[in-house]
C-alpha positions as CSV (number, residue, x, y, z in Angstrom):
1,X,0.1,-0.1,-0.1
2,X,1.2,3.4,-0.5
3,X,2.3,5.8,2.2
4,X,-0.2,8.7,3.0
5,X,-0.1,11.3,5.7
6,X,-1.1,10.4,9.0
7,X,-3.5,13.8,9.3
8,X,-7.0,13.0,8.5
9,X,-8.6,14.6,5.8
10,X,-11.2,17.1,6.9
11,X,-13.9,15.1,5.1
12,X,-13.3,12.1,7.6
13,X,-12.6,14.4,10.3
14,X,-16.2,14.7,11.0
15,X,-16.8,11.2,11.9
16,X,-13.3,10.1,13.4
17,X,-11.2,12.0,16.0
18,X,-7.9,10.2,15.7
19,X,-6.8,7.1,13.5
20,X,-5.7,4.3,16.0
21,X,-2.1,3.8,16.4
22,X,-0.8,2.3,13.3
23,X,-3.6,2.7,11.1
24,X,-3.3,4.6,7.6
25,X,-6.0,6.5,5.7
26,X,-6.6,5.5,2.0
27,X,-8.9,6.3,-0.9
28,X,-10.9,3.4,-1.2
29,X,-9.3,3.3,-5.1
30,X,-5.8,2.5,-3.7
31,X,-6.8,-0.6,-2.1
32,X,-8.7,-2.0,-5.1
33,X,-7.2,-4.4,-8.0
34,X,-10.7,-3.8,-10.0
35,X,-13.7,-1.6,-9.5
36,X,-16.3,-1.7,-12.4
37,X,-19.9,-1.6,-13.3
38,X,-21.9,-4.9,-14.4
39,X,-23.0,-6.5,-17.4
40,X,-26.3,-5.8,-19.1
41,X,-28.1,-9.2,-20.2
42,X,-30.1,-9.2,-23.3
43,X,-32.2,-12.2,-22.2
44,X,-32.5,-14.2,-19.1
45,X,-33.4,-18.1,-18.7
46,X,-34.1,-20.3,-15.9
47,X,-31.1,-22.3,-16.5
48,X,-27.7,-22.8,-18.7
49,X,-25.3,-20.2,-18.7
50,X,-23.7,-18.0,-15.7
51,X,-25.9,-17.0,-13.0
52,X,-26.9,-13.3,-13.3
53,X,-26.9,-11.7,-10.0
54,X,-29.2,-8.6,-9.7
55,X,-30.1,-6.3,-6.5
56,X,-33.3,-7.9,-6.3
57,X,-31.5,-11.2,-5.7
58,X,-29.9,-10.0,-2.3
59,X,-32.3,-10.3,0.4
60,X,-30.9,-9.9,3.9
61,X,-27.5,-10.4,3.3
62,X,-28.0,-13.5,1.6
63,X,-28.6,-14.8,-1.9
64,X,-30.4,-17.9,-2.9
65,X,-28.2,-18.7,-5.9
66,X,-30.5,-21.4,-6.8
67,X,-33.2,-18.5,-7.9
68,X,-30.9,-16.4,-9.4
69,X,-31.5,-16.4,-13.3
70,X,-28.9,-17.4,-15.8
71,X,-28.0,-15.2,-18.8
72,X,-26.8,-14.7,-22.4
73,X,-23.2,-13.9,-22.3
74,X,-20.2,-14.5,-24.4
75,X,-17.1,-16.5,-22.7
76,X,-15.1,-13.3,-23.4
77,X,-17.4,-11.2,-21.4
78,X,-17.6,-13.9,-18.6
79,X,-14.0,-13.3,-18.1
80,X,-14.5,-9.5,-17.6
81,X,-17.6,-9.7,-15.4
82,X,-17.1,-13.0,-13.4
83,X,-17.5,-13.1,-9.8
84,X,-15.2,-14.7,-7.5
85,X,-15.2,-15.3,-3.6
86,X,-14.0,-12.0,-1.9
87,X,-15.5,-9.5,-4.5
88,X,-18.0,-7.2,-2.9
89,X,-21.0,-5.6,-5.0
90,X,-23.1,-2.4,-4.3
91,X,-26.2,-1.4,-5.2
92,X,-26.0,1.6,-7.4
93,X,-29.5,3.1,-7.5
94,X,-32.7,2.7,-5.8
95,X,-33.9,2.4,-2.2
96,X,-31.0,0.2,-1.6
97,X,-28.2,2.4,-3.0
98,X,-24.9,2.0,-1.3
99,X,-25.8,-1.3,0.4
100,X,-23.2,-3.8,-0.3
101,X,-22.6,-7.6,-0.5
102,X,-19.6,-9.7,0.1
103,X,-19.6,-12.7,-2.4
104,X,-18.4,-15.7,0.1
105,X,-19.3,-18.6,-2.2
106,X,-21.0,-18.7,-6.0
107,X,-21.5,-20.5,-8.8
108,X,-20.5,-19.3,-12.3
109,X,-21.8,-16.1,-12.5
110,X,-21.8,-12.4,-13.3
111,X,-23.3,-9.1,-12.0
112,X,-25.8,-7.0,-13.5
113,X,-25.4,-3.3,-14.6
114,X,-27.2,-2.0,-11.7
115,X,-24.4,-3.2,-9.5
116,X,-20.6,-2.2,-9.0
117,X,-18.2,-4.6,-8.2
118,X,-15.1,-4.2,-6.3
119,X,-12.1,-6.4,-5.9
120,X,-9.8,-5.7,-3.0
121,X,-6.0,-6.2,-3.6
122,X,-4.1,-9.5,-1.9
123,X,-2.8,-7.4,0.9
124,X,-6.5,-6.3,1.7
125,X,-8.8,-8.4,3.8
126,X,-12.2,-8.2,1.7
127,X,-14.1,-8.8,4.8
128,X,-12.6,-6.0,6.9
129,X,-13.6,-3.6,4.0
130,X,-17.1,-5.5,3.8
131,X,-17.5,-4.5,7.6
132,X,-16.4,-0.9,7.2
133,X,-19.4,-0.7,4.6
134,X,-21.8,-1.4,7.3
135,X,-20.6,1.3,9.7
136,X,-22.5,4.6,10.3
137,X,-19.2,6.6,9.0
138,X,-19.7,4.7,5.8
139,X,-23.1,5.5,5.6
140,X,-22.9,9.1,6.4
141,X,-19.8,9.5,3.9
142,X,-21.7,7.7,1.0
143,X,-25.1,9.9,1.9
144,X,-22.8,13.2,1.0
145,X,-21.9,11.3,-2.4
146,X,-25.0,10.4,-3.6
147,X,-26.4,12.0,-6.7
148,X,-29.9,11.7,-8.7
149,X,-33.1,13.6,-8.2
150,X,-35.7,11.3,-9.2
151,X,-34.0,8.5,-7.0
152,X,-30.4,8.4,-5.4
153,X,-27.7,6.6,-7.3
154,X,-23.9,6.0,-6.6
155,X,-21.3,5.9,-9.1
156,X,-17.8,4.4,-9.4
157,X,-15.8,7.6,-9.5
158,X,-17.6,8.6,-6.2
159,X,-16.9,5.2,-4.7
160,X,-13.4,5.4,-5.5
161,X,-12.8,8.6,-3.2
162,X,-14.2,7.2,-0.1
163,X,-11.5,7.3,2.6
164,X,-11.0,4.5,4.6
165,X,-9.1,3.8,7.5
166,X,-7.1,0.7,7.4
167,X,-4.8,-1.2,9.9
168,X,-1.9,-3.6,9.0
169,X,-3.1,-7.0,7.5
170,X,-2.7,-8.8,10.4
171,X,-4.6,-6.6,12.5
172,X,-7.3,-6.9,9.7
173,X,-7.6,-10.3,10.2
174,X,-7.9,-10.3,13.8
175,X,-10.5,-7.7,13.6
176,X,-12.5,-9.9,11.1
177,X,-12.0,-12.7,13.6
178,X,-13.5,-10.9,16.4
179,X,-16.4,-9.3,14.8
180,X,-17.4,-12.4,13.2
181,X,-17.1,-14.1,16.7
182,X,-19.2,-11.6,18.4
183,X,-21.7,-11.5,15.6
184,X,-22.2,-14.9,16.0
185,X,-23.0,-14.3,19.7
186,X,-25.3,-11.6,18.9
187,X,-27.0,-14.0,16.3
188,X,-27.5,-16.5,18.6
189,X,-29.0,-13.9,21.4
190,X,-31.5,-12.8,18.5
191,X,-32.6,-16.0,17.9
192,X,-33.2,-16.8,21.4
193,X,-35.1,-13.8,21.8
194,X,-37.3,-14.7,18.7
195,X,-38.4,-17.8,20.5
196,X,-39.5,-15.8,23.5
197,X,-42.9,-14.7,22.0
198,X,-44.1,-18.1,20.6
199,X,-43.2,-19.5,24.0
200,X,-45.5,-16.9,25.7
201,X,-48.1,-17.2,23.5
202,X,-48.2,-21.1,24.6
203,X,-47.6,-19.8,28.3
204,X,-50.7,-17.8,28.1
205,X,-52.8,-20.7,26.4
206,X,-51.4,-23.0,28.9
207,X,-52.6,-20.6,31.4
208,X,-56.1,-20.4,30.2
209,X,-56.3,-24.3,29.8
210,X,-55.5,-24.5,33.5
211,X,-57.9,-21.9,34.4
212,X,-60.8,-23.4,32.7
213,X,-59.9,-27.1,33.8
214,X,-59.4,-26.6,37.2
215,X,-55.6,-27.0,37.5
216,X,-55.0,-23.5,38.4
217,X,-57.1,-23.3,41.5
218,X,-56.5,-26.8,42.6
219,X,-54.8,-25.9,45.7
220,X,-57.3,-23.2,46.5
221,X,-60.0,-25.8,46.6
222,X,-58.3,-27.9,48.9
223,X,-58.3,-24.9,51.2
224,X,-61.7,-23.8,50.3
225,X,-63.9,-26.9,50.6
226,X,-67.0,-25.4,51.6
227,X,-67.7,-22.8,49.2
228,X,-71.3,-22.9,47.5
229,X,-70.9,-25.3,44.4
230,X,-71.5,-24.0,40.9
231,X,-74.8,-25.9,40.2
232,X,-76.4,-23.8,43.0
233,X,-75.1,-20.6,41.4
234,X,-76.3,-21.5,38.2
235,X,-79.8,-22.1,39.6
236,X,-79.8,-18.5,41.2
237,X,-79.2,-17.1,37.8
238,X,-81.6,-19.1,35.9
239,X,-84.2,-17.8,38.6
240,X,-83.2,-14.3,38.4
241,X,-83.3,-14.3,34.5
242,X,-86.4,-16.7,34.1
243,X,-89.1,-15.6,31.5
244,X,-86.3,-13.2,29.6
245,X,-84.9,-15.9,27.4
246,X,-87.5,-18.5,27.3
247,X,-86.8,-19.3,23.6
248,X,-83.0,-19.7,24.1
249,X,-83.8,-21.9,27.1
250,X,-85.6,-24.3,25.0
251,X,-82.8,-24.7,22.3
252,X,-80.9,-28.1,22.5
253,X,-77.9,-28.4,24.1
254,X,-76.7,-30.8,21.2
255,X,-76.5,-28.1,18.7
256,X,-72.8,-29.5,17.8
257,X,-70.7,-32.1,19.3
258,X,-68.4,-31.2,22.0
259,X,-66.3,-33.7,24.2
260,X,-66.8,-32.4,27.8
261,X,-63.9,-33.5,30.0
262,X,-64.4,-34.1,33.7
263,X,-64.4,-30.9,36.2
264,X,-63.9,-30.5,39.4
265,X,-66.9,-31.9,41.7
266,X,-67.7,-28.3,42.8
267,X,-68.1,-27.1,39.2
268,X,-70.9,-27.8,36.4
269,X,-71.4,-27.6,32.6
270,X,-73.2,-24.8,31.6
271,X,-73.7,-22.8,28.2
272,X,-72.9,-18.9,27.5
273,X,-76.5,-18.2,27.5
274,X,-77.0,-19.7,31.0
275,X,-74.7,-17.0,32.3
276,X,-75.2,-14.1,30.0
277,X,-78.3,-11.6,30.1
278,X,-77.7,-11.1,26.3
279,X,-75.8,-12.6,23.1
280,X,-76.4,-10.6,20.1
281,X,-74.4,-8.9,17.5
282,X,-74.2,-5.6,15.6
283,X,-77.0,-3.7,13.5
284,X,-77.6,-5.7,10.3
285,X,-78.2,-2.7,8.2
286,X,-75.3,-0.5,7.2
287,X,-75.0,2.6,9.3
288,X,-75.1,5.8,8.0
289,X,-71.7,7.5,8.1
290,X,-70.5,10.4,9.8
291,X,-67.4,12.5,9.9
292,X,-68.0,13.1,13.7
293,X,-70.2,11.6,16.4
294,X,-70.4,8.3,18.1
295,X,-67.5,6.0,17.0
296,X,-68.5,2.8,14.9
297,X,-66.0,-0.1,15.3
298,X,-65.3,-2.9,13.1
299,X,-63.2,-5.8,13.6
300,X,-59.7,-4.3,12.7
301,X,-60.6,-1.8,15.5
302,X,-60.4,-5.0,18.2
303,X,-58.2,-7.3,16.1
304,X,-55.3,-6.6,18.6
305,X,-57.3,-7.8,21.8
306,X,-58.2,-3.9,23.0
307,X,-60.7,-1.5,21.8
308,X,-59.0,1.0,19.6
309,X,-61.5,4.1,19.3
310,X,-58.8,6.3,17.9
311,X,-59.3,5.2,14.4
312,X,-63.1,4.4,13.5
313,X,-65.9,5.3,11.6
314,X,-68.7,7.9,13.3
315,X,-72.6,7.7,13.5
316,X,-74.7,10.2,14.2
317,X,-75.6,10.4,18.1
318,X,-79.5,10.1,16.6
319,X,-78.8,6.9,15.0
320,X,-76.6,5.3,18.2
321,X,-79.9,6.3,20.9
322,X,-82.4,4.6,18.3
323,X,-80.5,1.3,18.5
324,X,-81.5,-1.5,21.0
325,X,-79.9,-1.4,24.6
326,X,-78.3,-4.8,24.0
327,X,-76.4,-3.2,20.7
328,X,-74.8,-0.4,22.7
329,X,-72.0,-1.7,24.6
330,X,-71.7,-1.2,28.2
331,X,-68.9,-1.3,30.7
332,X,-68.1,-4.8,31.5
333,X,-69.7,-6.5,28.5
334,X,-67.5,-9.0,26.0
335,X,-67.1,-8.3,22.4
336,X,-66.2,-11.4,20.2
337,X,-65.4,-11.5,16.5
338,X,-67.6,-14.1,14.7
339,X,-66.8,-13.1,11.0
340,X,-63.6,-13.9,9.1
341,X,-61.1,-13.4,11.8
342,X,-63.5,-15.0,14.3
343,X,-62.9,-16.1,17.8
344,X,-61.1,-12.6,19.1
345,X,-62.7,-11.7,22.7
346,X,-62.2,-8.1,23.8
347,X,-63.5,-6.9,27.1
348,X,-65.4,-3.8,27.1
349,X,-63.3,-1.5,29.7
350,X,-64.5,1.8,28.8
351,X,-67.6,4.0,29.6
352,X,-67.5,5.8,26.2
353,X,-70.2,5.5,23.8
354,X,-69.7,3.4,20.7
355,X,-71.3,0.5,18.5
356,X,-70.4,-2.3,16.0
357,X,-70.7,-4.0,12.8
358,X,-72.6,-7.2,12.5
359,X,-69.4,-9.4,12.3
360,X,-68.8,-8.7,16.0
361,X,-71.0,-10.0,18.8
362,X,-71.8,-9.0,22.2
363,X,-72.0,-11.2,25.4
364,X,-73.5,-9.4,28.5
365,X,-72.7,-11.4,31.4
366,X,-75.1,-11.6,34.4
367,X,-74.1,-9.2,36.9
368,X,-73.1,-12.2,39.5
369,X,-70.6,-13.5,36.9
370,X,-67.4,-11.4,36.8
371,X,-66.7,-10.0,33.2
372,X,-63.0,-10.9,33.1
373,X,-64.0,-14.6,34.1
374,X,-66.2,-14.7,31.0
375,X,-63.5,-13.2,29.1
376,X,-61.2,-15.6,30.2
377,X,-63.4,-18.6,29.3
378,X,-63.8,-16.8,25.7
379,X,-60.3,-16.6,25.2
380,X,-59.5,-20.3,26.0
381,X,-58.8,-23.0,23.5
382,X,-62.2,-24.6,24.8
383,X,-64.3,-22.0,23.3
384,X,-62.4,-21.4,20.3
385,X,-62.5,-25.2,19.3
386,X,-66.3,-25.0,19.6
387,X,-66.4,-21.8,17.7
388,X,-64.4,-23.3,14.9
389,X,-66.8,-26.7,14.8
390,X,-69.8,-24.5,14.4
391,X,-68.6,-21.9,11.9
392,X,-70.1,-21.7,8.4
393,X,-69.1,-20.5,5.1
394,X,-66.7,-20.7,2.3
395,X,-65.1,-17.4,1.4
396,X,-65.0,-16.6,5.2
397,X,-66.2,-18.6,8.2
398,X,-68.6,-17.0,10.4
399,X,-69.9,-18.2,13.6
400,X,-73.7,-18.3,14.0
401,X,-75.4,-16.5,17.1
402,X,-77.5,-19.8,17.5
403,X,-74.3,-21.7,18.2
404,X,-72.3,-18.9,20.4
405,X,-75.6,-18.8,22.6
406,X,-74.8,-22.6,23.2
407,X,-71.3,-23.0,23.5
408,X,-70.5,-25.2,26.5
409,X,-68.4,-23.6,29.4
410,X,-66.8,-25.1,32.6
411,X,-68.3,-23.2,35.4
412,X,-66.7,-22.9,38.8
413,X,-68.3,-21.7,42.2
414,X,-68.2,-18.1,42.1
415,X,-65.7,-17.4,45.0
416,X,-63.5,-19.7,42.7
417,X,-64.2,-17.8,39.6
418,X,-62.6,-14.5,41.4
419,X,-59.7,-16.6,42.4
420,X,-59.0,-17.6,38.6
421,X,-59.3,-14.2,37.6
422,X,-56.8,-12.9,40.2
423,X,-54.1,-15.9,39.1
424,X,-54.4,-15.3,35.4
425,X,-54.3,-11.7,36.0
426,X,-51.1,-12.2,37.6
427,X,-49.7,-14.7,35.4
428,X,-50.5,-12.7,32.5
429,X,-48.9,-9.6,34.1
430,X,-45.9,-11.9,34.6
431,X,-45.7,-12.7,30.7
432,X,-46.4,-8.8,29.7
433,X,-43.3,-8.0,31.7
434,X,-41.5,-10.5,30.4
435,X,-42.6,-9.4,26.7
436,X,-41.4,-5.8,27.5
437,X,-38.2,-6.8,28.6
438,X,-37.8,-8.9,25.5
439,X,-38.6,-6.1,23.4
440,X,-36.1,-3.9,25.1
441,X,-33.5,-6.5,24.9
442,X,-34.2,-7.1,20.9
443,X,-33.8,-3.4,20.8
444,X,-30.2,-3.6,22.5
445,X,-28.9,-6.5,20.4
446,X,-30.2,-4.5,17.5
447,X,-27.7,-1.8,18.3
448,X,-24.9,-4.2,19.1
449,X,-23.8,-4.8,15.8
450,X,-23.1,-1.1,15.3
451,X,-21.5,-0.9,18.7
452,X,-19.1,-3.9,18.0
453,X,-18.3,-2.3,14.2
454,X,-17.7,1.2,16.2
455,X,-15.1,-0.5,18.6
456,X,-13.4,-2.2,15.8
457,X,-13.0,0.8,13.7
458,X,-11.7,2.8,16.8
459,X,-9.0,0.1,17.2
460,X,-10.4,-1.0,20.7
461,X,-11.7,-4.4,19.5
462,X,-8.4,-6.1,19.6
463,X,-4.7,-5.3,20.2
464,X,-3.3,-2.9,17.5
465,X,0.0,-4.1,15.9
466,X,1.8,-1.4,17.9
467,X,0.7,-2.4,21.0
468,X,1.3,-6.1,20.5
469,X,5.2,-4.8,19.4
470,X,5.5,-2.9,22.6
471,X,4.4,-6.1,24.6
472,X,7.0,-8.2,22.5
C-alpha cells in the first residue's frame, strides 16, 4: 500500500477524531485491484449459462443462488464480469443505494449493470472492507456522495474517493475474526429472543387451559372446601332471569358435538346463554356514516385484543340512541369477533359510547358473573375449538349466533371464579413484563452490531500491531 499522511482529511474528520495507532488512511481506489459496473444482459433464462446476480437477488444479506436466473453472455465477457469469492458488490441506485454484499461463495456467475463490483488487493482483507461498509461512518460518507433527483444513485468515480481507515493486514484479520465471533453471539441472542414470543403465547394458552380445567386453582379448592357449588350459582342465575330468555332455554344443547371433560366436583357444565343476559351482534343494516359523532367499530378496531377508538368510522348520535340497548356496549360486556378473523374476545373496559358492526357479537354477562372470568372463558381454546366446529361459510367462516349462545363452558363456584381471575391476571402480567423486557433486549441487540463495528474501527476491539509490538 502507498504511504499517506497521518493527518485525517477534513472529509473524514467529521466522523473520526483520530486514527488508531498504526492505522493509515487510504482512498478506496488505492485498496482495489478492480472496480467496475456490471453486465447488461439481453436475455435471462432459468438454467444454462452463468448466473446473473441482480440487486433484487440480495435479500437480508443472503443470495439464494438456485433462484438467480442465468443469462446469455459470451465467454469473453464472462472473463470480464465473472464474480469470485472476496468480491464486494454495491447497489448503484434505488432504495438500497450504497448497500453492499460480500461474495463468499458462488456458482459461475456475473453481475448486473445496476451493481458496482470491487475486488480488493491481495494485502487487503475483503471482509474488513465489507464490515467498514456497514458502519455509520460509511453511510454518512456515502450519503454525501449520492447523486440523482428522481432517485439517489452512486457511481464508481465517487465510490473510489471514499476514505477508509486501514490497519496492517494481520490486525485486519484479527478484527475480522473478533467481529465474526461477536456477531455469532449476537445472532444466537437474537434467535433466543425471537423464540420468546412464541413461548409466551403457549404459556398464556396453558394458563387459560389450566384456569378452565380447574388445575390452576386445585390447591385453592383444598383450602376452601365449603364454598357454594356452581350448580347452585347456576340455579340462582336462571331463577333471576327466568322468562326473559324462554326461547333460548328451549334450544337443545346438542346443537353441535363437544367432548366435555371431567370438571372438579364443585364445578358444573353450562352454556354461554346460561350465564349471559344477552348474546347478540351489531346492527345488520349499513349505518349512516358521519365525519364525527359516536364511534362505529369494525373487526380491525379490536383485532389486537383491545378496543381502538382512535381510528374508527362514526355514526350520528341520533342513530346510536335508536339502537336497542343490547347493541350499545356497556362497561363489562365482552365483544367477540364472529366473521373472518373469528374468535377474538375483547373486554369492554371503557364507559365511552360506541357501537359495532354485525361481524362482532356482544355477550353481556349476568351481574353475578365477573366479566373478566367470561373473557377468560371466551379466550380459551375450549371456546375457540367449539366456535371453529360450528363456523359456516366458504369465502369466510362465520360463527352463528345460535351456536354462540350454546357454547359449553365449565363453570366453577363464584368465589373460585374471582380467584381464577386474580391468578390469570397475575400470570398474564408476568408474561407482559417478560414481553416488555424481550422488546427492550431486542432493541439492545439490534444496536450491538453497530457498537461492535464502532469499537472495531476505533481500534478498540483487538490489540493493535503497535500494542503487540510493545509487549514483545
